C-alpha positions as CSV (number, residue, x, y, z in Angstrom):
1,M,0.0,0.0,0.0
2,K,1.1,3.6,-0.6
3,K,0.9,5.4,2.7
4,G,2.3,8.6,1.1
5,F,0.2,8.3,-2.0
6,F,-2.1,11.3,-1.3
7,L,0.7,13.5,0.0
8,L,1.3,14.3,-3.7
9,A,-0.7,16.9,-5.4
10,L,-4.1,15.5,-6.5
11,I,-4.6,15.6,-10.2
12,F,-7.8,14.2,-11.3
13,T,-8.7,12.9,-14.7
14,S,-12.0,11.4,-16.0
15,L,-13.8,12.4,-12.9
16,V,-17.1,13.3,-14.4
17,Y,-19.5,10.3,-14.7
18,T,-20.2,10.0,-18.4
19,Q,-22.7,7.2,-18.7
20,D,-25.7,8.2,-20.7
21,S,-29.2,8.1,-19.1
22,T,-30.1,4.8,-20.8
23,E,-27.1,3.0,-19.3
24,I,-27.8,4.5,-15.9
25,K,-31.4,3.4,-15.9
26,S,-30.4,0.0,-17.1
27,K,-28.3,-0.5,-14.0
28,V,-31.0,1.1,-11.8
29,A,-33.5,-1.4,-13.2
30,N,-31.1,-4.2,-12.3
31,A,-30.5,-2.7,-8.9
32,I,-34.2,-2.6,-8.2
33,S,-34.5,-6.3,-9.1
34,E,-31.5,-7.3,-6.9
35,L,-32.8,-5.2,-4.0
36,R,-36.2,-6.8,-4.1
37,D,-34.5,-10.2,-4.1
38,F,-32.2,-9.2,-1.2
39,V,-34.9,-7.6,1.0
40,A,-37.0,-10.7,0.6
41,I,-34.5,-12.4,2.9
42,P,-35.4,-11.4,6.5
43,N,-32.3,-9.9,8.3
44,D,-33.1,-9.4,12.0
45,A,-29.8,-9.9,13.8
46,L,-31.6,-11.6,16.6
47,N,-32.2,-14.5,14.2
48,A,-28.9,-16.3,13.4
49,D,-30.4,-18.4,10.6
50,A,-31.6,-15.2,8.8
51,I,-28.1,-13.8,8.9
52,D,-26.7,-17.1,7.4
53,D,-29.3,-16.8,4.6
54,N,-28.1,-13.2,3.8
55,I,-24.5,-14.3,3.8
56,F,-25.3,-17.0,1.2
57,W,-26.9,-14.4,-1.0
58,L,-23.9,-12.0,-0.6
59,K,-21.4,-14.7,-1.5
60,K,-23.2,-15.4,-4.7
61,K,-23.5,-11.8,-5.7
62,F,-19.9,-10.8,-4.9
63,N,-18.4,-13.9,-6.4
64,T,-20.2,-13.2,-9.6
65,R,-18.5,-9.8,-9.7
66,G,-15.0,-11.3,-9.3
67,F,-14.6,-10.8,-5.6
68,N,-12.9,-13.4,-3.4
69,T,-15.2,-13.9,-0.4
70,M,-15.1,-15.5,3.1
71,E,-17.0,-15.6,6.4
72,L,-15.0,-14.2,9.3
73,E,-16.0,-16.0,12.4
74,T,-16.5,-14.0,15.6
75,E,-17.6,-14.6,19.1
76,N,-21.2,-14.4,17.8
77,L,-22.4,-14.0,14.2
78,P,-19.9,-14.0,11.3
79,L,-18.8,-11.0,9.3
80,F,-18.8,-11.2,5.5
81,F,-15.6,-10.2,3.8
82,A,-15.0,-9.7,0.1
83,A,-12.0,-8.4,-1.9
84,L,-11.0,-7.9,-5.5
85,P,-7.6,-9.3,-6.5
86,M,-4.9,-7.2,-4.8
87,E,-2.1,-5.3,-6.5
88,E,0.9,-4.2,-4.3
89,D,1.4,-0.8,-6.0
90,K,-2.2,0.4,-5.3
91,P,-3.6,2.0,-2.2
92,T,-6.5,0.1,-0.5
93,M,-10.0,1.3,0.1
94,L,-11.9,-0.6,2.8
95,I,-15.7,-0.2,2.5
96,Y,-17.9,-0.9,5.5
97,M,-21.7,-1.6,5.3
98,H,-24.1,-3.8,7.2
99,F,-26.8,-6.1,6.0
100,D,-28.8,-6.7,9.2
101,G,-31.9,-4.6,9.9
102,Q,-34.0,-3.5,12.8
103,S,-36.7,-5.8,14.0
104,V,-40.2,-5.3,12.4
105,D,-43.8,-5.0,13.6
106,P,-45.6,-5.9,10.4
107,S,-48.9,-4.4,11.8
108,K,-47.3,-0.9,11.6
109,W,-46.4,-1.2,7.9
110,N,-48.7,-0.1,5.0
111,Q,-48.0,-3.2,3.1
112,E,-48.4,-7.0,3.3
113,S,-44.9,-7.7,4.5
114,P,-41.9,-5.5,5.3
115,Y,-39.8,-8.1,3.5
116,K,-41.8,-7.9,0.3
117,V,-40.8,-4.7,-1.5
118,V,-43.6,-2.4,-2.6
119,L,-43.4,0.3,-5.4
120,K,-45.1,3.6,-4.8
121,K,-45.3,6.9,-6.7
122,P,-46.3,10.4,-5.6
123,S,-50.0,11.2,-6.0
124,P,-52.3,14.0,-4.9
125,D,-53.3,11.9,-1.9
126,G,-49.7,11.1,-0.9
127,L,-48.1,7.9,-2.2
128,K,-49.9,5.4,-4.3
129,T,-48.9,1.7,-4.6
130,I,-48.3,0.7,-8.2
131,P,-47.4,-2.7,-9.8
132,F,-43.7,-3.3,-10.7
133,T,-44.8,-3.8,-14.4
134,E,-45.0,0.0,-14.6
135,L,-41.2,0.0,-14.5
136,D,-41.3,-1.7,-17.9
137,E,-42.5,1.6,-19.4
138,T,-40.5,4.1,-17.4
139,I,-38.2,4.4,-14.4
140,D,-39.2,7.6,-12.5
141,Y,-36.5,8.7,-10.0
142,N,-39.2,10.1,-7.7
143,W,-40.8,6.7,-7.2
144,R,-39.9,4.8,-4.0
145,L,-39.3,1.3,-2.9
146,F,-40.7,0.3,0.5
147,G,-39.3,-2.5,2.6
148,R,-37.1,-3.2,5.6
149,S,-33.4,-2.3,4.9
150,T,-34.1,-0.9,1.4
151,S,-32.1,2.1,2.7
152,D,-30.4,0.9,5.9
153,D,-28.3,-0.8,4.6
154,K,-29.1,-3.2,1.8
155,G,-29.6,-0.5,-0.7
156,P,-26.0,0.8,-0.6
157,I,-24.7,-2.8,-1.0
158,V,-26.7,-3.2,-4.2
159,M,-25.5,0.2,-5.4
160,L,-21.8,-1.0,-5.0
161,L,-22.5,-4.2,-6.8
162,N,-24.0,-2.4,-9.8
163,A,-21.3,0.2,-9.9
164,I,-18.8,-2.7,-10.1
165,D,-20.8,-4.0,-13.1
166,L,-20.5,-0.7,-14.9
167,L,-16.7,-0.5,-14.2
168,K,-16.2,-4.1,-15.5
169,K,-18.4,-3.4,-18.6
170,E,-16.2,-0.4,-19.5
171,G,-13.0,-2.3,-18.8
172,K,-12.0,0.3,-16.2
173,K,-8.7,-0.5,-14.3
174,L,-9.4,0.5,-10.7
175,P,-6.8,2.8,-9.1
176,F,-7.5,1.1,-5.7
177,N,-7.5,-2.3,-4.2
178,V,-11.0,-2.8,-2.9
179,K,-12.0,-4.6,0.3
180,V,-15.5,-4.9,1.6
181,I,-16.5,-5.8,5.2
182,L,-20.2,-6.3,5.9
183,D,-21.6,-6.5,9.4
184,G,-24.6,-8.7,10.4
185,E,-25.0,-7.2,13.9
186,E,-24.8,-3.4,13.4
187,E,-28.3,-2.9,14.6
188,K,-27.5,-4.6,17.9
189,S,-24.3,-2.6,18.5
190,S,-21.8,-4.9,16.7
191,K,-20.4,-6.2,20.1
192,P,-18.1,-8.8,18.4
193,L,-16.5,-6.2,16.1
194,P,-13.6,-4.9,18.2
195,A,-12.2,-8.4,18.9
196,A,-12.8,-9.4,15.2
197,V,-11.0,-6.4,13.8
198,K,-8.0,-7.2,16.0
199,K,-8.1,-10.9,15.0
200,Y,-8.4,-10.2,11.3
201,R,-6.1,-7.1,11.3
202,E,-3.9,-8.2,8.4
203,L,-6.8,-9.2,6.2
204,L,-8.5,-5.8,6.8
205,E,-5.4,-3.7,6.4
206,A,-6.1,-0.6,4.3
207,D,-5.2,3.0,3.7
208,F,-8.6,4.5,4.4
209,L,-12.1,3.4,5.3
210,V,-15.4,4.4,3.6
211,I,-18.6,3.8,5.4
212,A,-21.6,3.8,3.1
213,D,-24.4,4.2,5.6
214,G,-27.1,6.7,6.5
215,P,-28.8,9.5,4.6
216,V,-27.4,12.4,2.7
217,H,-28.0,15.9,4.2
218,T,-31.6,17.1,4.2
219,S,-30.8,19.4,1.4
220,G,-30.3,16.3,-0.8
221,K,-26.8,17.4,-1.7
222,P,-23.8,15.0,-1.8
223,T,-22.4,14.6,1.7
224,V,-19.2,13.7,3.3
225,V,-19.2,13.1,7.1
226,Y,-15.9,13.1,9.0
227,G,-17.1,11.4,12.2
228,C,-20.0,10.0,14.2
229,R,-21.0,10.0,17.8
230,G,-20.6,6.9,20.0
231,I,-23.2,5.5,22.3
232,T,-23.7,3.8,25.7
233,T,-26.8,3.2,27.7
234,L,-28.2,3.1,31.2
235,S,-31.4,1.5,32.5
236,L,-32.9,3.0,35.7
237,T,-35.6,1.2,37.8
238,T,-37.2,2.6,40.9
239,Y,-39.3,0.7,43.3
240,G,-42.6,1.1,45.2
241,P,-44.6,-1.8,46.7
242,V,-43.3,-5.3,46.0
243,K,-46.4,-5.9,43.9
244,P,-48.9,-3.5,42.3
245,Q,-51.4,-2.3,44.9
246,H,-55.0,-0.9,44.6
247,S,-54.7,2.8,44.4
248,G,-57.7,3.2,46.6
249,H,-56.2,1.2,49.4
250,Y,-52.6,2.4,49.2
251,G,-52.6,5.6,47.2
252,N,-51.2,8.4,49.3
253,Y,-49.3,5.8,51.4
254,A,-47.2,3.3,49.4
255,P,-44.4,5.1,47.6
256,N,-45.1,5.5,43.9
257,P,-42.1,4.6,41.7
258,G,-43.3,6.6,38.8
259,F,-43.2,9.8,40.7
260,Q,-39.8,8.9,42.2
261,L,-38.4,8.3,38.7
262,A,-39.9,11.4,37.3
263,Q,-38.4,13.5,40.1
264,L,-35.0,11.9,39.6
265,L,-35.0,12.4,35.9
266,A,-36.0,16.0,36.3
267,T,-32.8,16.7,38.2
268,M,-30.6,15.5,35.4
269,K,-31.3,18.5,33.0
270,D,-32.1,22.1,33.4
271,T,-35.0,23.8,31.6
272,D,-32.8,24.6,28.6
273,G,-31.9,20.9,28.1
274,R,-28.4,21.0,29.4
275,V,-27.1,18.2,31.6
276,T,-26.7,19.5,35.2
277,T,-24.0,17.0,36.3
278,P,-20.7,18.9,36.6
279,G,-18.1,17.8,34.1
280,Y,-20.4,16.2,31.6
281,Y,-19.3,18.6,28.8
282,D,-15.6,18.8,29.9
283,G,-12.9,18.9,27.2
284,I,-15.0,20.3,24.3
285,T,-13.8,23.5,22.7
286,L,-15.1,25.0,19.5
287,G,-12.8,27.6,18.0
288,E,-13.3,29.9,15.0
289,A,-12.2,27.2,12.6
290,E,-14.6,24.6,14.0
291,Q,-17.5,27.1,14.0
292,K,-16.8,28.0,10.4
293,V,-17.1,24.3,9.4
294,L,-20.3,23.8,11.5
295,K,-22.0,26.9,10.0
296,S,-21.2,25.9,6.5
297,V,-23.7,23.1,6.7
298,P,-27.0,24.3,5.0
299,D,-29.3,23.6,8.0
300,S,-32.3,25.7,9.0
301,N,-33.3,25.8,12.6
302,E,-36.8,27.0,11.5
303,A,-37.1,24.1,9.0
304,I,-36.1,21.5,11.6
305,A,-38.6,22.9,14.1
306,E,-41.4,22.9,11.5
307,K,-40.6,19.4,10.4
308,L,-40.4,18.0,13.9
309,Q,-43.3,20.2,15.1
310,F,-41.8,21.8,18.2
311,N,-41.5,25.4,19.2
312,T,-38.2,25.8,21.0
313,A,-35.0,23.7,20.7
314,E,-32.9,22.7,23.6
315,K,-29.9,25.0,24.3
316,V,-27.0,22.6,24.4
317,G,-25.7,24.3,21.3
318,K,-26.8,27.5,19.6
319,F,-27.8,25.7,16.4
320,Y,-28.2,22.1,15.3
321,Q,-24.6,21.2,14.1
322,E,-23.2,22.8,17.3
323,A,-25.5,20.7,19.4
324,L,-24.1,17.5,17.9
325,Q,-20.6,18.4,19.1
326,Y,-21.6,17.6,22.7
327,P,-22.5,14.3,24.4
328,S,-26.2,13.8,24.9
329,L,-28.4,12.4,27.7
330,N,-31.6,11.1,26.2
331,I,-34.6,9.3,27.7
332,R,-35.4,6.8,25.0
333,G,-38.2,5.0,26.8
334,L,-40.3,5.1,30.0
335,G,-42.5,2.5,31.5
336,S,-44.6,2.0,34.7
337,G,-47.8,0.1,35.2
338,W,-50.3,0.1,32.3
339,V,-51.6,2.9,30.0
340,G,-54.3,3.5,27.5
341,K,-57.2,1.0,27.4
342,K,-55.2,-1.2,29.7
343,A,-54.8,1.4,32.4
344,R,-55.5,0.2,36.0
345,T,-56.1,1.9,39.3
346,I,-52.9,0.7,40.9
347,V,-49.8,2.0,42.6
348,P,-47.1,0.4,40.3
349,A,-44.4,-1.9,41.7
350,T,-41.7,-0.4,39.5
351,A,-40.9,2.3,37.0
352,T,-38.1,2.1,34.4
353,A,-36.3,4.7,32.2
354,E,-34.1,3.6,29.4
355,L,-31.4,6.2,28.7
356,D,-28.9,6.5,25.9
357,L,-25.8,8.7,26.1
358,R,-24.4,9.7,22.7
359,L,-20.6,10.3,22.9
360,V,-18.1,12.5,21.1
361,P,-14.4,11.9,20.8
362,E,-13.7,14.2,23.8
363,S,-16.0,12.2,26.1
364,D,-15.5,8.8,27.6
365,G,-18.6,6.6,27.9
366,N,-17.6,4.9,31.1
367,R,-16.7,8.3,32.7
368,L,-20.1,9.8,31.8
369,K,-22.0,6.8,33.1
370,K,-20.1,7.2,36.4
371,L,-21.0,10.9,36.5
372,V,-24.7,10.0,36.1
373,K,-24.5,7.3,38.8
374,T,-22.8,9.8,41.2
375,H,-25.5,12.3,40.5
376,I,-28.2,9.7,41.3
377,Q,-26.5,8.9,44.6
378,K,-26.4,12.6,45.5
379,Q,-30.2,12.7,45.1
380,G,-30.4,10.3,48.1
381,Y,-30.7,7.0,46.2
382,H,-29.1,3.7,47.1
383,V,-27.8,2.4,43.8
384,L,-27.8,-1.3,43.0
385,D,-26.9,-3.4,40.0
386,H,-29.6,-5.9,40.7
387,V,-33.2,-6.2,41.9
388,P,-33.3,-5.3,45.6
389,T,-33.8,-8.0,48.2
390,K,-36.5,-7.7,50.9
391,Q,-33.8,-6.7,53.4
392,E,-32.5,-4.0,51.0
393,R,-36.1,-2.7,50.5
394,L,-36.6,-2.4,54.2
395,S,-33.2,-0.8,54.8
396,H,-33.3,2.1,52.3
397,N,-35.7,5.0,51.7
398,K,-35.1,5.3,47.9
399,I,-33.6,2.5,45.8
400,V,-32.7,2.5,42.1
401,T,-31.3,-0.3,40.0
402,V,-28.8,0.9,37.4
403,L,-27.8,-1.4,34.5
404,E,-25.0,-0.3,32.2
405,G,-24.7,-1.0,28.5
406,S,-21.5,-1.4,26.6
407,V,-19.7,1.5,25.1
408,T,-19.3,2.2,21.3
409,D,-16.7,5.0,20.9
410,A,-17.1,8.0,18.7
411,F,-14.6,9.0,16.0
412,R,-13.7,12.1,14.1
413,T,-11.3,12.5,11.2
414,D,-9.3,15.7,10.5
415,F,-10.9,17.9,7.8
416,N,-7.5,18.4,6.2
417,N,-6.9,14.6,5.6
418,S,-5.9,14.0,2.0
419,Y,-8.1,11.0,1.6
420,G,-11.1,13.2,2.6
421,Q,-10.1,15.8,0.1
422,F,-9.9,13.1,-2.5
423,L,-13.5,12.0,-1.7
424,V,-14.8,15.6,-1.6
425,N,-13.2,16.4,-5.0
426,T,-14.5,13.2,-6.5
427,L,-18.1,13.8,-5.5
428,Q,-17.9,17.4,-6.6
429,N,-16.8,16.4,-10.1
430,T,-19.1,13.4,-10.3
431,F,-22.3,15.4,-9.4
432,N,-21.1,19.0,-10.3
433,E,-22.3,20.2,-6.9
434,E,-20.8,21.7,-3.8
435,I,-20.4,19.0,-1.1
436,V,-22.0,19.3,2.4
437,E,-19.1,18.5,4.8
438,I,-20.2,17.5,8.3
439,R,-17.8,17.4,11.2
440,I,-19.6,14.8,13.2
441,M,-23.1,13.2,12.7
442,G,-25.5,12.6,15.6
443,G,-25.9,8.8,15.0
444,T,-23.6,6.0,15.7
445,V,-21.8,3.6,13.4
446,P,-19.4,1.1,15.1
447,I,-16.3,2.3,13.3
448,A,-14.0,3.1,16.1
449,P,-12.5,-0.5,16.2
450,F,-11.2,0.0,12.7
451,I,-9.6,3.3,13.4
452,N,-8.1,2.2,16.7
453,E,-6.7,-1.1,15.5
454,L,-5.9,-0.3,11.8
455,K,-4.8,3.3,12.4
456,I,-6.6,4.6,9.3
457,P,-8.8,7.6,8.6
458,A,-12.5,7.0,8.1
459,F,-15.2,8.8,6.2
460,I,-19.0,8.3,6.0
461,I,-20.4,8.7,2.5
462,P,-24.2,8.6,2.9
463,M,-26.1,7.2,-0.1
464,V,-29.8,7.3,0.7
465,N,-32.6,9.9,0.9
466,P,-33.0,11.7,4.2
467,D,-36.7,10.9,4.5
468,N,-36.1,7.1,4.3
469,N,-37.8,6.1,7.7
470,Q,-34.8,4.0,8.7
471,H,-35.5,1.9,11.8
472,S,-39.2,2.8,11.5
473,P,-42.2,1.3,9.7
474,N,-42.4,2.1,6.0
475,E,-38.7,2.3,5.5
476,N,-38.0,3.3,1.9
477,I,-35.5,4.4,-0.7
478,K,-36.1,6.7,-3.7
479,I,-35.2,5.2,-7.0
480,G,-33.2,8.3,-7.7
481,Q,-30.9,7.5,-4.8
482,L,-30.1,4.1,-6.3
483,A,-28.8,6.0,-9.3
484,Y,-27.0,8.4,-7.0
485,G,-25.2,5.6,-5.2
486,I,-24.2,3.8,-8.3
487,K,-22.7,7.1,-9.6
488,A,-21.0,7.8,-6.3
489,F,-19.3,4.4,-6.1
490,Y,-18.4,4.6,-9.8
491,G,-16.7,7.9,-9.2
492,M,-14.9,6.8,-6.1
493,L,-13.6,3.6,-7.7
494,S,-12.7,5.0,-11.2
495,N,-10.7,8.2,-10.6
496,S,-7.2,8.2,-12.0
497,I,-4.8,10.1,-9.8
498,K,-1.3,11.1,-10.9
């Protein structure tokens, strides 16, 4: 590999994607067919057999394109690895994507099955389902494909495969060695990944990493993201009576865990949404250069508020991109007793809050969890890591069980990195548009193990539409984004650099 390859001046030739619209639509049509086939294989990471079925499909598709493939065994589910034949005098691009998907509740989807792709087109009443035979007449880039993982993240995998087809058809000699690592447990935090990257370090060795995951900026412009936040979790449970009690008999007397939990949570943030625990935001400084980068992203506070339908944003940062530079403390779920039609007149036995803490490179997940636990103790709680015994219940006024999740670290690559400049220039010339460059995105992709172990820079190149409903019912991808992704991969893999 050429570690100093990009220290030379970057001189690009043949950057603009020159395929005619007929050729593009031909590959898009093929991509639609392959995506329907791929999505039809359920991919919930909680089901090991489903992951095996997906790997079988991937082997067939990558082998057909000339890749050497193998399964990389881990402490849980295997990773899928593919590589084109290597040449010593070329730098190596490692591409990370994932093929597992979030679990589904079919009753929430507006179609027969989340794993049976449905075609829809815009209509005066919203989106109208149409038969796939309409694609025989025309392929409209505003039409959408609905199904689990159409966008997150099977769509980008299919984009890469079809870009390889075009490159092979044209006889292009790739200026990079290409390695691909596909994760089957990304949606469940990729816990085996750090050990696996260490174990397969030589196989995964590369000059830089491209992560093809997530949506482009809401403006729809080509996007390069230089980092992502990490994540860890805490589960808090407070206790009332040992069993739910009639609220008529014991209301006003037995302690209510719902009120205890609500009062505890209210102490964790001020009215502006800032974490009250001292030291939570330590180590983060945003100078003039960083502010310039953050303000260059074409966001609109007003547009975000209108889309999400709230009046006033929290004040962790002065604007959206600035807010993402800080670790978060989020209540992702609350539960106590029963609600809605199942509501009962009881004093609940327990109340639980599920918290997630998004991390930035300056913050350590274990340190932040310790700060939160210390804060809870200062509120007068006896903190346990288990369900309290009878003796513990009788000995302490206020008890909380705190269960800690694992830590996925954040990462952030320097804006001046030469591989990043290469990617920005490539996308600019491919699409003839200014690129949205984002310092760090709010979500989490488990990339830190690659950076820490392989010592390489990493960049996220989002491929899908921002309104794709990833992780939610009715996930979708615009057909135009399939064309976008094929072009993007074609550009990144075909540029000649002298």
